[in-house]
C-alpha positions as CSV (number, residue, x, y, z in Angstrom):
1,M,113.2,10.9,18.8
2,S,115.2,6.9,18.6
3,W,115.6,5.5,15.4
4,A,113.2,2.5,16.5
5,Q,110.4,5.0,16.7
6,T,111.4,6.3,13.5
7,V,111.0,2.8,11.7
8,R,108.0,2.0,13.0
9,E,106.3,5.7,12.0
10,H,107.4,5.1,8.8
11,A,106.1,1.6,8.7
12,R,102.6,2.3,9.8
13,N,102.5,5.2,7.3
14,T,103.3,2.5,4.2
15,L,100.6,0.6,5.5
16,A,98.2,3.8,5.6
17,T,99.1,4.6,1.9
18,A,99.0,1.2,0.9
19,A,95.3,0.4,2.3
20,S,93.9,3.9,0.6
21,R,95.1,2.5,-2.5
22,N,91.7,-0.2,-2.1
23,T,89.2,2.4,-1.0
24,P,86.9,3.2,-4.0
25,P,86.1,7.1,-4.8
26,P,83.3,8.9,-3.6
27,F,80.1,9.1,-6.1
28,T,79.6,11.5,-7.9
29,A,76.0,12.1,-10.2
30,G,77.9,13.5,-13.9
31,P,75.9,15.2,-15.9
32,E,74.6,12.5,-18.0
33,L,72.7,11.4,-14.8
34,N,71.2,14.8,-13.6
35,D,68.2,14.6,-16.1
36,S,67.3,10.7,-15.0
37,A,63.8,9.3,-13.8
38,P,62.9,9.7,-9.8
39,S,63.5,6.7,-8.0
40,V,61.1,3.4,-8.5
41,V,59.4,2.9,-4.9
42,V,59.0,-0.7,-4.7
43,V,55.6,-1.6,-2.2
44,N,54.5,-4.8,-1.6
45,Q,51.2,-6.1,-2.1
46,P,49.6,-8.4,-0.1
47,Q,47.9,-12.2,-2.3
48,T,45.5,-11.3,-4.5
49,S,42.3,-13.5,-3.6
50,S,40.0,-14.8,-6.8
51,A,37.4,-12.0,-6.4
52,D,40.2,-8.9,-6.8
53,V,40.1,-10.4,-10.0
54,L,36.8,-10.0,-10.8
55,P,35.6,-6.2,-11.8
56,R,33.7,-3.8,-9.7
57,G,30.6,-3.9,-11.5
58,V,30.5,-7.9,-11.1
59,R,31.2,-7.4,-7.6
60,T,28.6,-4.9,-7.3
61,A,26.0,-6.7,-8.9
62,G,27.3,-9.9,-6.6
63,A,27.0,-8.3,-3.7
64,W,22.9,-6.8,-4.5
65,S,22.6,-10.4,-5.7
66,W,22.7,-12.3,-2.4
67,R,21.3,-9.1,-0.4
68,F,18.5,-9.6,-2.5
69,I,18.2,-13.3,-2.7
70,L,17.9,-12.9,1.3
71,F,15.0,-10.0,0.9
72,V,13.2,-12.7,-1.5
73,I,12.8,-15.1,1.0
74,A,12.5,-13.1,3.9
75,A,9.4,-11.5,2.0
76,Y,8.3,-15.5,1.1
77,L,8.2,-16.3,4.5
78,F,6.1,-13.4,5.8
79,L,3.4,-14.1,3.1
80,R,3.5,-17.7,4.4
81,I,2.9,-17.0,7.5
82,V,0.7,-14.2,6.5
83,A,-1.3,-17.2,4.7
84,L,-1.2,-19.7,7.5
85,L,-2.6,-16.6,10.1
86,H,-5.3,-15.1,7.7
87,I,-8.1,-16.6,9.6
88,V,-6.5,-13.8,12.3
89,L,-4.7,-11.4,10.3
90,I,-7.8,-10.2,7.9
91,P,-9.8,-9.5,11.2
92,V,-7.3,-7.9,12.9
93,A,-6.9,-5.6,9.4
94,V,-10.5,-4.7,9.1
95,A,-10.9,-3.9,12.7
96,I,-8.2,-1.5,12.1
97,L,-9.9,0.0,9.0
98,L,-13.0,0.2,11.1
99,S,-11.3,1.7,14.0
100,A,-9.8,4.7,11.8
101,L,-13.4,5.3,11.0
102,F,-14.9,5.6,14.1
103,Q,-12.0,6.6,16.3
104,P,-12.6,10.8,16.0
105,V,-16.2,9.5,17.2
106,S,-14.8,7.5,20.0
107,A,-12.1,10.4,20.9
108,I,-15.0,13.3,20.8
109,M,-16.9,11.3,23.4
110,I,-13.6,10.9,25.6
111,R,-12.7,14.5,25.8
112,N,-16.7,15.3,27.1
113,G,-15.8,13.4,29.6
114,M,-16.9,9.6,28.9
115,K,-15.6,6.1,30.2
116,K,-13.7,4.8,27.5
117,S,-15.0,1.5,27.8
118,L,-18.3,3.0,27.5
119,A,-17.7,5.2,24.4
120,A,-15.8,2.5,22.3
121,G,-19.0,0.3,23.2
122,L,-21.7,2.9,22.3
123,V,-19.8,3.4,18.9
124,E,-19.6,-0.3,18.2
125,V,-23.4,-1.0,18.9
126,T,-24.4,2.0,17.0
127,A,-22.5,0.8,14.0
128,L,-23.4,-2.9,14.4
129,L,-27.3,-1.5,14.2
130,V,-26.7,1.0,11.3
131,V,-25.0,-2.2,9.4
132,F,-27.6,-5.0,10.1
133,G,-30.5,-2.3,9.3
134,G,-29.2,-1.7,5.9
135,L,-28.8,-4.9,5.6
136,S,-31.8,-6.0,6.5
137,L,-33.3,-3.3,4.4
138,I,-31.5,-4.6,1.3
139,V,-32.3,-7.8,2.1
140,R,-36.1,-7.5,2.3
141,T,-35.7,-5.5,-1.1
142,F,-34.5,-8.2,-3.0
143,I,-36.6,-10.7,-1.6
144,S,-39.6,-8.6,-2.9
145,Q,-38.9,-8.4,-6.0
146,F,-37.0,-11.2,-7.1
147,D,-40.2,-12.8,-8.6
148,D,-40.3,-9.3,-11.0
149,L,-36.7,-9.7,-11.4
150,S,-37.0,-13.4,-12.3
151,T,-39.5,-12.3,-15.2
152,R,-37.5,-10.0,-16.0
153,V,-34.6,-12.0,-16.4
154,G,-36.4,-15.1,-18.6
155,E,-37.7,-12.0,-21.3
156,G,-34.2,-10.5,-21.3
157,I,-32.7,-13.8,-22.3
158,D,-35.3,-15.1,-24.8
159,E,-34.9,-11.3,-26.2
160,V,-30.7,-11.9,-26.6
161,Q,-32.1,-15.3,-28.0
162,R,-34.5,-14.0,-30.8
163,W,-31.1,-10.9,-31.4
164,L,-28.5,-13.6,-31.4
165,A,-30.9,-15.7,-34.4
166,N,-31.2,-12.6,-35.9
167,S,-28.3,-11.1,-36.1
168,P,-24.8,-11.8,-38.5
169,L,-23.5,-14.8,-36.3
170,H,-27.2,-16.7,-37.5
171,I,-27.7,-18.9,-34.0
172,T,-30.5,-20.6,-34.5
173,D,-32.6,-22.0,-31.1
174,Q,-31.4,-25.8,-32.4
175,Q,-27.9,-24.5,-31.8
176,L,-28.4,-22.7,-27.9
177,S,-30.4,-25.9,-27.4
178,Q,-26.8,-27.9,-27.6
179,Y,-25.5,-25.1,-25.5
180,V,-27.6,-25.5,-23.0
181,D,-27.5,-29.2,-23.0
182,R,-23.4,-29.2,-23.0
183,A,-23.7,-26.7,-20.1
184,R,-26.4,-29.6,-18.3
185,E,-23.8,-32.3,-18.9
186,S,-20.5,-30.2,-17.5
187,F,-23.1,-29.4,-14.4
188,T,-23.9,-32.9,-14.1
189,A,-19.9,-33.9,-14.6
190,S,-19.0,-31.6,-12.0
191,Q,-21.3,-32.1,-9.4
192,G,-18.6,-34.1,-7.0
193,S,-16.4,-31.1,-7.4
194,L,-19.7,-29.2,-6.4
195,T,-20.4,-31.3,-3.1
196,S,-16.2,-31.1,-2.0
197,G,-17.4,-27.0,-2.9
198,A,-20.6,-27.0,-0.6
199,L,-18.3,-29.1,2.2
200,S,-15.8,-26.2,1.9
201,T,-18.7,-23.5,2.1
202,A,-19.6,-24.8,5.0
203,T,-15.9,-24.2,6.1
204,T,-15.8,-20.7,5.0
205,V,-19.1,-19.6,6.7
206,G,-17.6,-20.8,9.9
207,E,-14.5,-18.7,8.9
208,V,-16.7,-16.1,8.6
209,V,-18.5,-16.4,12.1
210,T,-15.1,-16.5,13.9
211,G,-13.5,-13.3,12.1
212,F,-16.6,-11.7,12.7
213,F,-16.4,-12.0,16.3
214,L,-13.1,-10.9,16.1
215,V,-13.1,-8.3,14.5
216,L,-15.6,-7.0,17.5
217,F,-13.3,-8.1,19.8
218,T,-10.2,-6.2,18.2
219,L,-12.1,-2.9,17.3
220,F,-13.8,-2.9,20.9
221,F,-10.2,-2.8,22.0
222,F,-8.7,-0.6,19.6
223,L,-11.0,1.7,20.5
224,R,-10.6,1.5,24.0
225,D,-7.0,1.2,24.1
226,G,-5.6,2.1,20.6
227,G,-2.8,4.8,22.0
228,Q,-1.7,2.3,24.6
229,I,-0.6,-0.4,22.1
230,W,0.9,1.3,19.7
231,A,3.0,2.9,22.6
232,F,3.3,-0.9,24.2
233,L,4.7,-1.7,21.0
234,C,7.4,1.2,20.5
235,R,9.0,0.2,24.3
236,L,9.8,-2.8,22.6
237,L,12.1,-1.5,20.2
238,P,15.6,-0.2,21.2
239,R,15.5,3.5,22.5
240,E,17.1,5.1,20.0
241,A,13.9,3.9,17.5
242,R,11.2,4.5,20.2
243,V,10.1,7.9,19.4
244,P,11.0,7.8,15.4
245,T,9.0,4.9,15.0
246,A,6.2,5.9,17.6
247,R,6.4,10.0,15.6
248,A,5.8,8.1,12.3
249,G,3.0,6.1,13.5
250,H,1.1,8.6,14.6
251,Y,1.8,10.5,11.3
252,S,0.5,7.3,9.8
253,W,-2.8,7.1,11.8
254,H,-3.6,10.4,10.8
255,T,-2.8,9.4,7.2
256,L,-5.3,6.2,7.4
257,V,-7.8,7.9,9.6
258,S,-7.9,10.8,6.5
259,Y,-7.8,8.1,3.9
260,V,-11.2,6.1,5.7
261,R,-12.8,9.2,5.5
262,A,-12.6,10.7,2.3
263,T,-13.2,6.6,0.8
264,V,-16.7,6.6,2.5
265,L,-17.3,10.0,1.4
266,V,-16.5,9.3,-2.2
267,A,-18.3,6.1,-1.6
268,F,-21.4,7.5,-0.6
269,V,-21.4,10.0,-3.6
270,D,-21.1,7.6,-6.3
271,A,-24.0,5.0,-4.3
272,V,-26.1,8.4,-4.2
273,G,-25.4,9.5,-7.6
274,I,-25.5,5.8,-9.6
275,G,-29.0,4.6,-7.1
276,I,-30.7,7.8,-8.1
277,G,-29.9,7.1,-12.0
278,L,-31.6,3.4,-10.9
279,F,-34.3,4.6,-9.3
280,A,-35.1,7.1,-11.8
281,F,-34.7,4.1,-14.9
282,R,-37.3,2.0,-12.4
283,V,-34.3,-0.2,-12.7
284,P,-35.3,-3.8,-10.5
285,L,-32.9,-4.3,-7.3
286,A,-32.2,-0.4,-7.1
287,L,-31.2,-0.2,-3.7
288,P,-29.2,-3.5,-3.4
289,L,-27.4,-1.9,-6.7
290,A,-26.9,1.0,-4.7
291,A,-25.2,-0.8,-1.7
292,L,-23.0,-2.9,-4.4
293,V,-21.6,0.3,-5.6
294,F,-21.0,1.9,-2.0
295,L,-19.1,-1.3,-1.0
296,G,-17.3,-1.2,-4.4
297,A,-16.0,2.2,-4.4
298,F,-13.5,1.0,-1.5
299,I,-11.4,-0.7,-4.0
300,P,-10.4,2.8,-6.1
301,V,-10.3,2.9,-9.8
302,V,-11.6,-1.0,-9.9
303,G,-14.3,-1.5,-7.7
304,A,-16.5,1.9,-8.6
305,T,-16.0,0.1,-12.0
306,I,-17.0,-3.0,-11.4
307,S,-19.5,-2.4,-9.3
308,G,-21.4,-0.1,-12.1
309,A,-20.9,-2.5,-14.5
310,V,-23.0,-5.3,-12.6
311,A,-25.9,-2.2,-12.7
312,V,-25.2,-2.1,-16.1
313,L,-25.9,-5.6,-17.0
314,I,-28.8,-5.6,-14.9
315,A,-30.4,-3.0,-16.7
316,L,-30.0,-4.1,-19.5
317,V,-31.2,-7.9,-18.6
318,T,-34.8,-6.4,-17.3
319,N,-34.9,-3.6,-19.2
320,G,-33.4,-3.7,-22.1
321,P,-30.7,-1.5,-24.1
322,V,-32.3,1.7,-23.6
323,T,-32.1,1.9,-20.1
324,A,-28.9,0.1,-20.2
325,L,-27.6,3.1,-22.2
326,G,-29.2,5.4,-19.7
327,I,-27.7,3.6,-16.6
328,L,-24.1,3.3,-18.3
329,A,-24.3,7.5,-19.3
330,V,-25.4,7.4,-15.5
331,V,-22.2,5.4,-13.6
332,I,-19.7,7.7,-16.3
333,A,-21.2,10.7,-15.1
334,V,-20.7,9.8,-11.6
335,Q,-17.1,8.5,-12.2
336,Q,-16.3,11.8,-13.7
337,L,-17.3,13.8,-10.9
338,E,-15.5,11.3,-8.7
339,G,-12.4,12.1,-11.0
340,H,-12.1,15.1,-11.2
341,V,-13.7,16.9,-8.5
342,L,-13.9,14.5,-5.5
343,Q,-10.6,12.6,-5.9
344,P,-8.5,15.6,-6.3
345,L,-11.0,17.6,-3.8
346,I,-11.2,15.3,-0.7
347,M,-8.8,11.6,-1.3
348,G,-6.3,14.4,-2.7
349,R,-5.5,16.4,1.1
350,A,-5.7,12.8,2.4
351,V,-2.8,11.0,0.5
352,A,-1.1,11.7,-2.2
353,L,-0.6,8.0,-4.6
354,H,-0.1,7.9,-8.2
355,P,-2.7,6.4,-10.4
356,L,-0.6,3.4,-11.5
357,A,1.1,2.7,-7.7
358,V,-2.5,2.2,-6.6
359,I,-3.1,0.0,-9.6
360,L,-0.2,-2.1,-9.1
361,A,-0.8,-2.3,-5.4
362,I,-4.7,-3.1,-6.0
363,A,-3.2,-5.9,-8.5
364,A,-0.9,-7.0,-6.1
365,G,-3.0,-7.5,-2.9
366,V,-5.8,-9.3,-5.1
367,V,-3.0,-11.7,-6.2
368,V,-1.9,-12.4,-2.4
369,A,-5.3,-12.1,-0.5
370,G,-7.8,-12.0,-2.7
371,I,-11.1,-9.1,-2.3
372,V,-9.7,-8.1,1.1
373,G,-6.1,-8.1,-0.3
374,G,-7.7,-5.5,-3.0
375,L,-9.6,-3.9,0.1
376,V,-6.5,-3.2,2.8
377,A,-3.7,-3.1,-0.5
378,V,-4.1,1.0,-1.1
379,P,-4.3,2.3,2.3
380,L,-1.4,-0.1,3.8
381,L,0.3,1.6,0.4
382,A,0.0,5.0,1.9
383,V,0.4,4.2,5.2
384,L,4.1,2.8,4.5
385,N,4.1,6.5,2.0
386,T,4.1,8.1,4.7
387,A,5.9,6.6,7.5
388,I,8.8,6.1,4.7
389,R,8.7,9.6,4.1
390,Y,8.8,10.9,7.2
391,L,11.7,9.1,8.8
392,A,13.6,9.5,5.5
393,H,13.5,13.2,6.3
394,H,13.5,13.4,10.0
395,P,15.6,10.4,10.9
396,D,15.6,11.6,14.7
397,G,11.9,11.8,15.4
398,E,11.3,15.3,15.4
399,P,7.9,16.6,14.0
400,T,7.5,18.3,10.5
401,S,7.4,22.1,10.2
402,D,3.8,22.7,9.4
403,R,3.2,19.4,11.7
404,E,1.1,18.1,8.7
405,P,1.5,14.3,7.8
406,P,4.1,13.3,5.1
407,G,3.0,12.1,2.1
408,T,-0.3,14.0,1.6
409,E,1.5,16.5,-1.2
410,P,0.4,15.8,-4.5
411,T,2.8,13.7,-6.9
412,D,1.7,16.3,-10.0
413,D,4.4,18.7,-9.9
414,D,2.2,21.3,-11.0
415,E,-0.3,20.9,-8.8
416,A,2.3,20.7,-5.7
417,E,3.5,24.2,-6.4
418,A,-0.1,25.5,-6.6
419,E,-1.0,24.2,-3.1
420,E,2.7,25.1,-2.1
421,R,2.1,29.0,-3.1
422,V,-1.4,28.6,-1.2
423,D,-0.1,27.4,2.1
424,A,2.4,29.6,2.1
425,A,0.1,32.5,1.1
426,E,-2.1,31.3,4.2
427,R,1.1,32.0,6.3
428,R,1.8,35.5,5.3
429,L,-1.7,35.8,6.3
430,D,-1.6,35.2,9.8
431,P,2.3,34.1,10.7
432,T,1.7,34.3,14.2
433,S,-0.6,31.6,13.9
434,P,0.7,27.8,15.2
435,P,-0.4,24.7,13.1
436,P,-3.4,23.3,14.1
437,G,-2.2,21.0,17.6
438,D,-4.0,17.8,16.5
439,T,-2.2,16.8,14.0
440,S,1.4,16.6,15.5
441,V,2.9,14.6,18.8
442,A,2.6,16.9,22.0
443,T,5.5,15.6,23.9
444,A,7.7,13.0,22.2
């Protein structure tokens, strides 16, 4: 090796040694760092909005609040539409209730080979003859007993005056005359409003006549083509919702039919029971009062009580307090029979609704639509109860296991358990017997 190469090698080693002096030594963790906390992971969070500052409960309440406001607005708009179209919607609702009452009869005629149009027309004409025959009998009875009723009412008012004069109130005839004069003055002062009321009454009569003929036409087509109309409405829905909606409507219709049948039977028993009491005590207008009890019983809980109070009042004015007490005892007995025997035995198999729900539904119906609203409120609640309970448990539209409409289970837990034990005993006696076919849709 030449001296030049030796010098270059020496210089290269000297430079490498000098460069290595500037390199830091390798890092080794000493004993003081072995028990240190784990390394911190830094997460980049997005910018927070004003909603993230609010507590979770406030955000949830706000989300529910604006949705609730939308529901209220939708309900208000719906009620406004109902108010605008009440001349059409009320006859349609009445026609639905009547078709639920008469449809089983029409279906029997059709199954026996009669044309659908002929069966629907025959049922409707028969119903009209029965209704108008009953009304003519009631009107004739009222006209024939009107003179006797007016005489007895005058005697009853005189008796009330004598009682007031001899009572601790000591109201004299002069004071009664003053009250009568004030009533006459009030009547004279409100003559203008009475005139406008007469004009509105004429308009109401026109609406009633229009509604009557609309009920006739709607009832005829409901009896003839009710199934086809419902199928057409279901076909307007999305494909996934057609079968569940159709079957929910089927079960709801069976609930409505059972409810109307049971209501008519309960109303008939009430009218017969109270009517027999009125005839036995020789109360005037016994037949019209019995008819009033029959119509009032279509409004559950409230209707029969009010009509019975009217019967007691007529008995008090015409025949005195003894007869009124007797009629009151008859009304209470009939109400007890209805509440403890007829309602659980007949109505309980049609629809099971809590009494509080019935009272609130009637009150809401009366506030929204008057007497018609009170009449329609309970069957509407029963139909919604059946449809909602069915869709909640069978969202895909499959039949119920026992083919019974949901919503007929008693609201009382003990009654529900007793009914379930009876049904289980019947299934054990004849396990091969299928449920009745007329309570389920045969094909989807």
